[in-house]
TORVEX-486143 format. One record per atom (N, C-alpha, C): x, z, y; residue in one letter. Coordinates in steps of 0.2 Angstrom, whole numbers, plus 5000, padded with zeros to 4 digits. Each point is the difference from the previous one (the first is absolute). Layout:
// TORVEX-486143
XZYA...
This chain:
// TORVEX-486143
496551544701X500049955006X500350045006X500449965004X500350035005X499650015006X499950055003X499550025006X500349975006X499549975004X500349965005X499950055006X500550015005X500050045005X499449985006X499650055001X499549985005X500349975007X500650035002X500349985006X500249935000X500149974994X500349935000X499349965001X499450024997X499549965000X499749995008X500250075003X499850005007X500449955005X500650004998X500549965004X499949924998X499949984994X499749934998X499449985004X499550055001X499449985003X500149995008X500550045003X500250005007X500349935001X500549984996X500349935000X499649955000X499550004995X499549955000X499649995007X499850065002X499650005007X500449975005X500750025000X500449975006X500149924999X500049984994X500149934998X499449965002X499450034999X499449975002X499950005008X500250045003X500050015007X500549955003X500549994997X500549965003X499849924999X499649994995X499949934998X499449995006X499550055001X499549985005X500349995007X500550045001X500350005007X500449945001X500449984995X500549955001X499949934996X499850024993X500049944995X499449975000X499450035002X499349984997X499849955006X499549974999X499749965004X499750035006X500249995006X499850045006X499349975003X499750045003X499349985003X500349985007X499849945002X500249965007X499850055005X499550044999X499750045006X500550065002X500450024995X500550055001X500649975004X500149945001X500649985003X499749975007X500450025005X499849975007X500149945000X499549965003X500149925001X500249995007X500749975001X500249985006X499749945002X499749995006X499649945002X500349975006X499949945001X500149965006X499750025006X500449995006X499750035006X500249955006X499750015006X500249955005X500550055004X500649975001X500650035003X500049975007X500050045005X500049985007X500749985002X500049945003X500749985003X500050005007X500650025003X500150025007X500449945003X499950005007X500449955003X500750025001X500250065000X500750025000X500350024994X499749974994X500350024993X500749964999X500450034996X500649965000X500049964994X500149935001X499749954995X500649954998X500049984994X500549954997X499649954998X500149935002X499649954998X499549975006X499749944997X499649975005X499350035001X499850015006X499450045002X499449974996X500049934999X499449984996X500149994993X500450034997X500150004993X499350034997X499849974995X499450024997X500050064996X500550034998X500050074997X500550045004X499750065001X500350065004X500150054996X500850025000X500250064996X500150055004X499750065000X500250065004X500350044995X500650025003X500550054997X500050075003X499950064997X500150065002X500750024996X500550025005X500750024996X500350055004X500550034997X500550045004X500749984998X500450005005X500849994999X500350054995X499750064999X500350054997X499750004992X499549954999X499749994993X500449964996X500350034994X500349964995X499649954997X499350004998X499749954998X500049945006X499850025005X500049955006X500749964999X500650035000X500549975000X500149954994X499750024994X500049964995X499649945001X499450005003X499649955003X500449955003X500350035005X500449965005X500549964998X500450034995X500549974997X499849954994X499550014996X499849964994X499549965001X499450025003X499449965000X499949965007X500250035006X499849975005X500449945001X500649994998X500349935001X499749954997X499750014994X499649944996X499450005005X499650055002X499449985004X500149955006X500750035003X500249965007X500049934998X500449984994X500249934999X499449964997X499650034996X499549964997X499350015004X499950045004X499350015003X500150005008X500450045003X500150015007X500349945004X500649984997X500349945003X499649934999X499650004995X499649944998X499450005005X499850065004X499450005004X499450024996X500150024994X499350034996X499950065001X500450055003X499950075001X500450025006X499750055003X500450045005X500150074998X500550045003X500150074997X500050045007X499650065000X499950045005X500350064998X500550035004X500450064998X499850075004X499750054997X499850065003X500450054997X500350055004X500650044998X499750075000X500150034994X499850084999X500550045003X499850065001X500550055002X500650014996X500650035003X500050035006X499849955006X499750035005X499849965006X500649975004X500550035000X500549975004X500349934997X499949994994X500249934997X499649955003X499350025000X499549955002X500249985008X500150055003X500250005007X500649965001X500550004997X500649975000X500049934998X499649984995X499849934999X499749975006X499650045003X499649955006X500550005005X500450045001X500550015006X500449944998X500249994995X500549944997X499549945002X499450004998X499649945001X499949985007X500150055005X500049985007X500549965002X500650004997X500649965001X500049934995X499550004997X499949944995X500550004995X500150064996X500450014995X499750054995X499449984999X499750054995X500249994993X500149944998X500149984993X500750034999X500549995005X500650024999X500150084999X499650035004X500050075000X499750024993X499449984998X499750014994X500549994995X500249954999X500649994994X500550055000X500250025006X500650055001X499850074998X499350015002X499850074997X500050014993X499749944996X500050004993X500750014997X500549965003X500650004997X500450075001X499750035005X500450075001X499650075001X499449994996X499550055000X500350064997X500650004996X500350064998X500350045005X500149965007X500450045004X499650015006X499350004999X499650025006X499950075000X500250045005X499950075000X499750035006X500249975006X499750025006X499949945004X499650015006X499949955005X500649965003X500550045000X500749975003X500349954995X499750004993X500349954995X499649945002X499450005001X499649955001X500249965008X500350045004X500249975006X500849974999X500350034996X500649964998X499949944996X499550004995X499949944997X499849945005X499650025005X499949955004X500649975004X500450045002X500749975002X500449974995X499950014994X500449964995X499849934999X499349995002X499749934999X500049965006X500350035005X500149975006X499450005006X499650054999X499550025004X500350035006X499649995006X500250045006X499950074999X500550045000X500050084998X499650035005X500149995006X499650045006X499349985000X499849944999X499349995000X499650034994X500449994993X499750034995X499950075000X500650045003X499950075000X499450025005X500049975005X499550015005X499349994997X499949954996X499349994997X500050064994X500550024997X499850054995X499950075003X500450015006X499950075003X499350005004X499849955002X499450005003X499450014995X500150004994X499449994995X499549955001X500249945003X499649955001X499649984995X500250004994X499649984994X499850054995X500050065003X499850064995X499350004998X499549985005X499450004997X499849944996X500449945001X500049944995X500250024993X500550044999X500250024994X499650044996X499750045004X499550054997X499349964998X499949955004X499449974998X500249954993X500549985000X500149964993X499950064994X500250055000X500050064995X499250004999X499650025006X499350014999X499649954997X500249945003X499749944996X500149984994X500650024997X500249994993X499650054996X500050065002X499650054996X499349985000X499749995005X499349975001X499949944995X500449965000X499949944996X500150014992X500450054999X500150024993X499450034997X499750045005X499550054998X499349954999X499949955005X499549965000X499949964994X500749984997X500049964994X500050044993X499850075001X500050054994X500650014997X500650005003X500650014997X500050094998X500150014994X500150074998X500650045004X499750065002X500550045005X500750004998X500150004993X500750014998X500449935000X499649955001X500449935001X500049985008X499850045004X500049985007X500750015003X500349945002X500750015002X500349935001X500749994999X500349945001X500349984995X500249944998X499749945004X499349994998X499649975005X499349994999X499849935003X499749954997X499849935003X499349994999X499849965005X499349975000X500149925001X499849974995X500149935000X499349975002X499849985006X499349975002X499550064997X500350065002X499650064998X500050024993X500349974995X500150024993X500650055000X499950064998X500550054999X500549994994X500650005002X500550004995X500450065002X500050064996X500350075002X500650014995X500550015003X500750024996X500449945000X500650034996X500549944999X499849964994X499649955002X499749954995X500549944999X500049974994X500449944999X499849955004X500449945001X499949945004X499349974997X500050004993X499349974997X499450025003X500050065002X499450045002X499849975007X500549995003X499849975008X499949924999X500349974996X499849934999X499350004997X499750034996X499450014998X499650005006X500050055004X499550025006X500149945005X500649985001X500149955005X499649934997X500249994995X499749934997X499250004999X499850064999X499250014999X499749995008X500450025005X499849985007X500049935002X500649974998X500149925001X499549964998X499750024994X499649964996X499250005004X
């Protein structure tokens, strides 16, 4: 009888052990207690929030995003137009926008809002986010969409909205932490639909589910 190499036996045992560990880690039934449960929270709404839609809409969607975030751009291009058409323009929901760092981007959006052109500037930033390098770029963008350059520059240089831009970030981190979001998933885009967290670049159907549950 051919003698079995003991090293082969050891290797086989190790492979079985790895397979069992992998099954328990990824393939086996997981204990729900091992997975952080993201929960609904009360999200504070501020008088000076940037808002799209009717103030009395029954559903409030709070979005935390960055103009430099690729997944935020994906939401902006593919999901947001459907939400606008089916829920915001019909008066069922309103969208509140809160901008994550770099802080200069939040300040620039608010400076554009001072001149009544937040949405135009917002769209232009997303369309040209690959060209954002310095504050001068933000000032040039303002000129490109017809804002008063002198007023916009003065608003930016005075740091008029620096504290507000920082407040958005701090509020966003606080809301995500209160919802029990795992640290590795804290970031943008992040949404709260009447306090229901929808974190990440989720498909339109996920938003429909959350919105419709609130409309009922």
